[in-house]
PASEBA-1860 file (N, C-alpha, C; in nm, 3 decimals):
! residues 188
1> XXXXXXXX> 14.656/5.646/9.585/14.668/5.762/9.507/14.554/5.775/9.402 ~ 14.512/5.660/9.358/14.400/5.649/9.266/14.272/5.714/9.335 ~ 14.252/5.679/9.460/14.142/5.726/9.530/14.141/5.881/9.551 ~ 14.265/5.946/9.577/14.271/6.073/9.583/14.245/6.152/9.455 ~ 14.286/6.092/9.343/14.264/6.151/9.215/14.112/6.149/9.190 ~ 14.047/6.040/9.215/13.900/6.031/9.187/13.817/6.128/9.274 ~ 13.864/6.149/9.407/13.800/6.251/9.485/13.820/6.388/9.433 ~ 13.945/6.418/9.394/13.978/6.546/9.334/13.902/6.569/9.198
9> XXXXXXXX> 13.887/6.465/9.123/13.816/6.471/8.994/13.674/6.502/9.024 ~ 13.609/6.431/9.122/13.478/6.448/9.164/13.447/6.582/9.217 ~ 13.545/6.636/9.293/13.533/6.766/9.352/13.526/6.875/9.245 ~ 13.623/6.857/9.148/13.636/6.957/9.030/13.507/6.946/8.949 ~ 13.461/6.825/8.931/13.336/6.809/8.837/13.214/6.884/8.913 ~ 13.206/6.860/9.040/13.098/6.927/9.116/13.113/7.080/9.117 ~ 13.239/7.122/9.128/13.261/7.269/9.135/13.226/7.331/9.003 ~ 13.269/7.270/8.900/13.232/7.324/8.759/13.084/7.306/8.727
17> XXXXXXXX> 13.018/7.211/8.779/12.870/7.200/8.779/12.802/7.303/8.855 ~ 12.863/7.334/8.972/12.789/7.436/9.066/12.807/7.580/9.016 ~ 12.916/7.617/8.960/12.940/7.758/8.905/12.838/7.806/8.809 ~ 12.806/7.726/8.699/12.706/7.774/8.615/12.569/7.782/8.677 ~ 12.539/7.683/8.763/12.409/7.686/8.839/12.395/7.804/8.921 ~ 12.509/7.845/8.992/12.509/7.954/9.082/12.501/8.089/8.998 ~ 12.563/8.110/8.890/12.551/8.219/8.813/12.416/8.231/8.756 ~ 12.348/8.125/8.717/12.210/8.130/8.662/12.110/8.173/8.776
25> XXXXXXXX> 12.142/8.118/8.896/12.054/8.157/9.005/12.058/8.311/9.041 ~ 12.187/8.358/9.039/12.209/8.497/9.060/12.141/8.581/8.952 ~ 12.149/8.542/8.828/12.084/8.621/8.716/11.933/8.626/8.745 ~ 11.865/8.513/8.786/11.721/8.518/8.799/11.682/8.602/8.930 ~ 11.776/8.601/9.030/11.750/8.679/9.152/11.757/8.817/9.115 ~ 11.873/8.854/9.041/11.888/8.997/9.002/11.776/9.050/8.921 ~ 11.709/8.956/8.836/11.599/9.017/8.753/11.480/9.064/8.837 ~ 11.465/9.005/8.953/11.354/9.040/9.035/11.382/9.160/9.136
33> XXXXXXXX> 11.513/9.199/9.142/11.551/9.316/9.224/11.525/9.441/9.145 ~ 11.423/9.518/9.199/11.384/9.633/9.137/11.373/9.747/9.242 ~ 11.485/9.814/9.261/11.497/9.908/9.376/11.414/10.044/9.365 ~ 11.384/10.081/9.244/11.313/10.212/9.221/11.166/10.191/9.184 ~ 11.090/10.286/9.227/10.947/10.276/9.202/10.893/10.409/9.172 ~ 10.794/10.430/9.084/10.722/10.552/9.059/10.580/10.512/9.030 ~ 10.488/10.598/9.081/10.348/10.563/9.058/10.258/10.668/9.128 ~ 10.136/10.625/9.147/10.038/10.720/9.208/9.916/10.651/9.234
41> XXXXXXXX> 9.811/10.727/9.286/9.683/10.672/9.310/9.583/10.788/9.358 ~ 9.488/10.738/9.422/9.382/10.831/9.466/9.298/10.783/9.584 ~ 9.224/10.869/9.634/9.151/10.831/9.766/9.075/10.945/9.818 ~ 9.071/10.944/9.953/9.001/11.050/10.028/9.081/11.093/10.147 ~ 9.072/11.215/10.180/9.137/11.276/10.300/9.016/11.313/10.388 ~ 9.000/11.249/10.496/8.886/11.260/10.590/8.909/11.356/10.697 ~ 8.818/11.448/10.720/8.826/11.553/10.828/8.829/11.485/10.961 ~ 8.931/11.526/11.041/8.940/11.492/11.181/8.935/11.616/11.265
49> XXXXXXXX> 8.972/11.730/11.198/8.978/11.861/11.274/8.921/11.967/11.182 ~ 8.998/12.066/11.149/8.935/12.186/11.077/8.944/12.173/10.934 ~ 9.030/12.080/10.867/9.025/12.055/10.729/8.916/11.977/10.685 ~ 8.840/12.012/10.583/8.722/11.931/10.544/8.757/11.804/10.469 ~ 8.660/11.708/10.458/8.687/11.597/10.379/8.702/11.627/10.226 ~ 8.801/11.565/10.160/8.839/11.607/10.030/8.866/11.477/9.947 ~ 8.863/11.486/9.820/8.924/11.390/9.724/9.076/11.412/9.728 ~ 9.153/11.310/9.705/9.300/11.317/9.705/9.364/11.244/9.588
57> XXXXXXXX> 9.470/11.300/9.537/9.549/11.240/9.438/9.695/11.232/9.491 ~ 9.764/11.122/9.482/9.903/11.108/9.527/9.995/11.063/9.416 ~ 10.122/11.118/9.408/10.232/11.078/9.328/10.345/11.036/9.410 ~ 10.413/10.923/9.372/10.529/10.874/9.455/10.658/10.837/9.374 ~ 10.767/10.870/9.427/10.890/10.835/9.360/10.983/10.782/9.476 ~ 11.029/10.656/9.460/11.102/10.599/9.573/11.214/10.513/9.531 ~ 11.300/10.473/9.627/11.418/10.393/9.618/11.436/10.305/9.741 ~ 11.472/10.174/9.719/11.506/10.085/9.826/11.648/10.086/9.851
65> XXXXXXXX> 11.691/10.103/9.968/11.839/10.117/10.011/11.923/9.989/9.973 ~ 11.862/9.877/9.987/11.934/9.751/9.968/11.932/9.705/9.822 ~ 11.861/9.774/9.730/11.867/9.736/9.597/11.768/9.628/9.562 ~ 11.676/9.600/9.656/11.578/9.495/9.635/11.436/9.544/9.638 ~ 11.333/9.459/9.628/11.200/9.514/9.638/11.142/9.517/9.777 ~ 11.228/9.468/9.869/11.177/9.489/10.010/11.289/9.540/10.098 ~ 11.262/9.574/10.220/11.361/9.627/10.306/11.332/9.786/10.329 ~ 11.435/9.856/10.360/11.410/10.001/10.399/11.406/10.076/10.261
73> XXXXXXXX> 11.325/10.183/10.264/11.302/10.268/10.148/11.293/10.422/10.174 ~ 11.312/10.497/10.085/11.286/10.640/10.103/11.203/10.682/9.975 ~ 11.108/10.780/9.999/11.020/10.807/9.895/10.979/10.954/9.905 ~ 10.958/11.018/9.794/10.899/11.156/9.790/10.752/11.135/9.754 ~ 10.663/11.178/9.847/10.520/11.170/9.817/10.467/11.315/9.804 ~ 10.397/11.329/9.688/10.329/11.458/9.657/10.186/11.425/9.663 ~ 10.096/11.492/9.739/9.951/11.478/9.744/9.881/11.604/9.733 ~ 9.786/11.602/9.637/9.688/11.715/9.619/9.548/11.670/9.669
81> XXXXXXXX> 9.488/11.752/9.739/9.352/11.729/9.779/9.260/11.842/9.744 ~ 9.140/11.814/9.716/9.051/11.929/9.665/8.905/11.898/9.709 ~ 8.833/12.000/9.720/8.691/11.998/9.757/8.665/12.092/9.868 ~ 8.528/12.130/9.879/8.489/12.220/9.989/8.553/12.353/9.984 ~ 8.574/12.414/9.857/8.633/12.539/9.839/8.780/12.549/9.895 ~ 8.845/12.436/9.904/8.983/12.432/9.961/9.065/12.331/9.874 ~ 9.189/12.385/9.846/9.293/12.294/9.780/9.410/12.286/9.871 ~ 9.468/12.161/9.891/9.586/12.152/9.965/9.680/12.066/9.885
89> XXXXXXXX> 9.818/12.107/9.899/9.927/12.043/9.839/10.023/11.998/9.950 ~ 10.059/11.867/9.952/10.158/11.830/10.056/10.279/11.764/9.977 ~ 10.402/11.793/10.025/10.525/11.743/9.975/10.590/11.680/10.102 ~ 10.606/11.559/10.105/10.659/11.492/10.220/10.755/11.377/10.184 ~ 10.880/11.390/10.217/10.974/11.281/10.206/10.928/11.176/10.309 ~ 10.928/11.047/10.275/10.880/10.935/10.348/10.997/10.837/10.370 ~ 11.002/10.777/10.487/11.092/10.672/10.518/11.013/10.558/10.568 ~ 11.039/10.430/10.515/10.968/10.318/10.559/11.036/10.191/10.540
97> XXXXXXXX> 10.958/10.076/10.555/11.024/9.946/10.544/10.920/9.848/10.483 ~ 10.960/9.790/10.369/10.871/9.697/10.304/10.903/9.557/10.366 ~ 10.806/9.494/10.439/10.821/9.358/10.513/10.752/9.263/10.426 ~ 10.824/9.160/10.377/10.758/9.059/10.286/10.679/8.958/10.385 ~ 10.549/8.959/10.363/10.466/8.859/10.433/10.453/8.730/10.364 ~ 10.435/8.735/10.227/10.430/8.610/10.146/10.503/8.645/10.014 ~ 10.587/8.541/9.974/10.662/8.556/9.856/10.639/8.433/9.767 ~ 10.585/8.447/9.652/10.569/8.341/9.562/10.656/8.361/9.440
105> XXXXXXXX> 10.650/8.267/9.335/10.732/8.286/9.225/10.684/8.395/9.132 ~ 10.553/8.435/9.137/10.496/8.535/9.042/10.431/8.647/9.126 ~ 10.428/8.644/9.260/10.353/8.748/9.334/10.426/8.764/9.468 ~ 10.389/8.878/9.536/10.434/8.893/9.678/10.329/8.984/9.745 ~ 10.336/8.969/9.874/10.242/9.046/9.958/10.333/9.106/10.072 ~ 10.323/9.243/10.069/10.412/9.320/10.167/10.333/9.412/10.258 ~ 10.388/9.435/10.377/10.333/9.526/10.461/10.435/9.633/10.486 ~ 10.405/9.772/10.475/10.496/9.872/10.468/10.462/9.989/10.561
113> XXXXXXXX> 10.512/9.978/10.692/10.494/10.094/10.782/10.588/10.203/10.734 ~ 10.541/10.334/10.749/10.631/10.448/10.720/10.595/10.568/10.798 ~ 10.684/10.670/10.798/10.670/10.802/10.855/10.713/10.901/10.754 ~ 10.647/11.011/10.760/10.681/11.119/10.659/10.679/11.256/10.730 ~ 10.760/11.347/10.680/10.762/11.485/10.742/10.785/11.577/10.625 ~ 10.703/11.680/10.613/10.723/11.783/10.508/10.642/11.901/10.525 ~ 10.582/11.955/10.421/10.505/12.076/10.427/10.371/12.052/10.360 ~ 10.275/12.126/10.399/10.144/12.138/10.340/10.110/12.282/10.321
121> XXXXXXXX> 10.056/12.311/10.201/10.007/12.447/10.165/9.861/12.432/10.130 ~ 9.781/12.511/10.197/9.633/12.518/10.164/9.591/12.650/10.117 ~ 9.511/12.641/10.007/9.451/12.758/9.949/9.301/12.751/9.949 ~ 9.233/12.851/10.004/9.083/12.850/10.007/9.030/12.964/9.927 ~ 8.926/12.939/9.853/8.853/13.039/9.777/8.710/13.014/9.798 ~ 8.638/13.114/9.860/8.497/13.096/9.883/8.421/13.203/9.820 ~ 8.319/13.163/9.744/8.226/13.253/9.677/8.120/13.301/9.778 ~ 8.109/13.431/9.793/8.011/13.491/9.885/7.920/13.572/9.800
129> XXXXXXXX> 7.817/13.631/9.865/7.717/13.722/9.793/7.778/13.844/9.761 ~ 7.904/13.870/9.815/7.970/14.001/9.776/8.104/13.978/9.706 ~ 8.116/13.863/9.637/8.241/13.832/9.557/8.307/13.712/9.612 ~ 8.428/13.693/9.576/8.517/13.575/9.620/8.620/13.626/9.717 ~ 8.631/13.542/9.823/8.726/13.567/9.928/8.827/13.454/9.915 ~ 8.954/13.486/9.935/9.058/13.381/9.923/9.172/13.401/10.023 ~ 9.240/13.298/10.041/9.354/13.302/10.135/9.429/13.182/10.127 ~ 9.551/13.179/10.200/9.638/13.064/10.191/9.702/13.040/10.333
137> XXXXXXXX> 9.751/12.929/10.355/9.809/12.897/10.489/9.908/12.785/10.458 ~ 10.022/12.777/10.528/10.125/12.672/10.519/10.150/12.622/10.661 ~ 10.174/12.490/10.662/10.212/12.427/10.782/10.316/12.314/10.777 ~ 10.367/12.273/10.886/10.455/12.155/10.888/10.367/12.027/10.884 ~ 10.398/11.930/10.809/10.323/11.807/10.797/10.400/11.681/10.845 ~ 10.339/11.617/10.946/10.400/11.487/10.991/10.295/11.382/10.968 ~ 10.332/11.265/10.915/10.242/11.155/10.882/10.297/11.024/10.929 ~ 10.208/10.939/10.986/10.240/10.798/11.008/10.139/10.717/10.926
145> XXXXXXXX> 10.185/10.612/10.861/10.102/10.538/10.777/10.150/10.395/10.763 ~ 10.053/10.309/10.706/10.108/10.175/10.668/10.039/10.136/10.539 ~ 10.107/10.070/10.456/10.053/10.020/10.331/10.051/9.877/10.327 ~ 9.957/9.817/10.251/9.956/9.671/10.206/9.981/9.673/10.067 ~ 10.078/9.602/10.019/10.130/9.599/9.886/10.121/9.452/9.815 ~ 10.069/9.458/9.698/10.064/9.329/9.626/10.155/9.339/9.501 ~ 10.260/9.256/9.503/10.355/9.262/9.381/10.315/9.158/9.282 ~ 10.305/9.202/9.150/10.267/9.110/9.040/10.363/9.132/8.927
153> XXXXXXXX> 10.352/9.049/8.827/10.429/9.059/8.704/10.579/9.067/8.719 ~ 10.623/8.955/8.798/10.768/8.954/8.837/10.813/9.069/8.914 ~ 10.725/9.117/9.006/10.748/9.228/9.091/10.774/9.356/9.023 ~ 10.731/9.373/8.899/10.728/9.496/8.818/10.612/9.587/8.865 ~ 10.497/9.534/8.893/10.379/9.605/8.920/10.343/9.587/9.073 ~ 10.320/9.695/9.137/10.285/9.703/9.277/10.150/9.769/9.293 ~ 10.064/9.697/9.341/9.921/9.750/9.375/9.930/9.779/9.523 ~ 9.897/9.907/9.570/9.902/9.942/9.707/9.766/9.986/9.766
161> XXXXXXXX> 9.743/9.958/9.894/9.635/10.012/9.958/9.686/10.071/10.094 ~ 9.663/10.207/10.115/9.705/10.271/10.237/9.580/10.292/10.321 ~ 9.544/10.197/10.400/9.421/10.198/10.478/9.426/10.290/10.597 ~ 9.547/10.322/10.640/9.570/10.414/10.758/9.677/10.508/10.738 ~ 9.645/10.627/10.735/9.749/10.734/10.722/9.686/10.859/10.801 ~ 9.770/10.913/10.901/9.715/11.015/10.986/9.814/11.135/10.964 ~ 9.765/11.243/10.917/9.844/11.365/10.895/9.822/11.458/11.017 ~ 9.932/11.515/11.067/9.922/11.625/11.165/9.989/11.743/11.102
169> XXXXXXXX> 9.897/11.840/11.087/9.943/11.973/11.030/9.972/12.066/11.148 ~ 10.100/12.111/11.153/10.143/12.189/11.275/10.183/12.326/11.231 ~ 10.113/12.426/11.275/10.146/12.569/11.263/10.113/12.631/11.399 ~ 10.029/12.731/11.411/10.002/12.801/11.541/9.919/12.700/11.623 ~ 9.858/12.603/11.558/9.781/12.489/11.622/9.806/12.360/11.555 ~ 9.761/12.253/11.614/9.778/12.119/11.540/9.639/12.074/11.502 ~ 9.631/12.041/11.370/9.515/11.982/11.318/9.547/11.848/11.257 ~ 9.441/11.759/11.246/9.468/11.622/11.206/9.372/11.587/11.087
177> XXXXXXXX> 9.417/11.490/11.003/9.339/11.444/10.891/9.383/11.306/10.869 ~ 9.279/11.214/10.829/9.305/11.082/10.799/9.293/11.049/10.650 ~ 9.384/10.985/10.597/9.390/10.951/10.449/9.371/10.807/10.433 ~ 9.289/10.778/10.322/9.274/10.641/10.275/9.307/10.643/10.121 ~ 9.407/10.579/10.084/9.455/10.586/9.938/9.474/10.444/9.881 ~ 9.461/10.437/9.753/9.490/10.315/9.672/9.555/10.348/9.544 ~ 9.637/10.263/9.491/9.701/10.307/9.359/9.801/10.191/9.319 ~ 9.881/10.219/9.226/9.984/10.142/9.180/10.112/10.211/9.155
185> XXXX> 10.224/10.133/9.155/10.358/10.179/9.136/10.416/10.079/9.035 ~ 10.501/10.139/8.953/10.584/10.063/8.853/10.721/10.043/8.918 ~ 10.777/9.933/8.928/10.916/9.908/8.991/11.005/9.876/8.879 ~ 11.129/9.939/8.881/11.227/9.909/8.794/11.364/9.924/8.857
END
């Protein structure tokens, strides 16, 4: 009987020691779970077809489905590009997956393939010897991309590089453009 009491006492002692350690571990894990992000960046949109090479600015607003900093996400990406007498505006909802390649106590490295589909509006204004000529066009936009992301500051700051993104603009014909972007997102 004494042996049973000491095993029960030992089990209860371990249980009460384990409960605070578990709740402390959950608190520190929850602190690094940041499902929302907002940010932006810039880069270049390179001509592959009829749209000229332009400077680009991007704004992003996103959310991770699992409530963590990795896994599946949805994002609204707004991109403006300008130059060569042409201005384009793209609004594309994006779906992707953040895959953790390296995770450390104060940083992380992620790879994020994604696809997006939305709309692009282009406005052109050309100065000629006889005045200004202008026009606009709209098309369906499909994009495939991947990002490399570095998480810093307890995963609050995300620095991203999008080395490969191909836009297909679909209207009466299909045109293509290659985007290279870099920037930062704040995660909360």
